[in-house]
C-alpha positions in Angstrom: -49.1 0.8 -26.8 -51.6 1.2 -23.9 -55.3 0.3 -24.3 -57.4 3.0 -22.5 -61.3 3.1 -21.7 -63.3 5.9 -22.6 -66.8 7.2 -22.0 -68.5 9.4 -24.7 -70.2 12.5 -23.5 -72.8 12.5 -26.1 -74.2 8.9 -25.9 -72.5 7.4 -22.9 -71.1 4.6 -24.7 -68.1 2.8 -23.1 -65.4 2.0 -25.3 -61.6 1.0 -25.7 -59.1 2.4 -27.9 -55.3 1.3 -28.5 -53.4 4.6 -28.3 -50.2 4.4 -30.6 -48.4 7.8 -29.4 -48.3 10.4 -26.9 -50.2 13.3 -28.6 -51.0 11.3 -31.8 -55.0 11.1 -31.3 -55.3 10.0 -34.8 -59.1 9.2 -35.8 -60.5 8.8 -32.3 -64.2 8.7 -32.4 -67.0 7.0 -30.5 -67.9 3.9 -32.2 -71.5 4.3 -31.6 -72.1 7.8 -32.6 -69.0 9.3 -34.0 -68.6 12.0 -31.6 -64.9 13.1 -30.6 -66.4 14.3 -27.2 -65.3 11.8 -24.7 -63.5 11.2 -21.4 -61.0 8.7 -20.2 -62.4 6.5 -17.3 -60.7 4.6 -15.0 -60.7 0.8 -15.9 -61.7 -2.2 -13.8 -59.2 -5.2 -13.7 -60.0 -8.6 -14.0 -58.1 -11.7 -13.6 -57.7 -15.0 -12.6 -54.6 -16.4 -10.8 -54.0 -20.2 -10.8 -51.1 -21.9 -9.7 -49.3 -24.6 -12.1 -50.3 -27.3 -9.9 -53.8 -27.0 -10.1 -56.6 -26.4 -7.4 -54.8 -25.4 -4.2 -51.7 -23.8 -5.7 -53.3 -20.3 -6.4 -53.6 -17.3 -4.0 -54.4 -17.7 -0.5 -56.4 -15.7 2.0 -55.9 -15.5 5.8 -58.0 -13.3 8.1 -57.1 -12.8 11.6 -57.6 -10.0 14.5 -55.5 -6.8 14.5 -55.5 -3.9 16.8 -57.5 -1.9 14.4 -60.3 -4.8 14.0 -59.6 -7.4 11.3 -56.7 -7.7 8.8 -56.5 -9.8 5.6 -53.2 -11.2 4.3 -53.1 -12.4 0.6 -50.3 -15.1 0.1 -49.8 -15.1 -3.8 -47.6 -17.8 -5.1 -44.5 -16.9 -7.4 -40.9 -15.7 -6.8 -40.6 -13.4 -3.7 
C-alpha cells in the first residue's frame, strides 16, 4: 500500500494519500477544499542513516580528482 503525494489543482495544497488498490480511487479528495482535481507529484526523500556503533559508523564521503573534474564516493555501511 504505497503512500503518494498529490497537489490540488484548485487550491495548490500538498497532501499525502495511502492508495489501497490499483484503480480503486475511493474517496480521494483534497483535505483543504474537497476538490477531486489534483495531480501526483514527485516526493522528496529524507532519511538519516546511523550505524549501530554510534558516531563514525554511518556513511562516509570521499572526494577525489577525476578526469572530468571531481568525483564523490559514498561509503555506506551494511552488507555488500
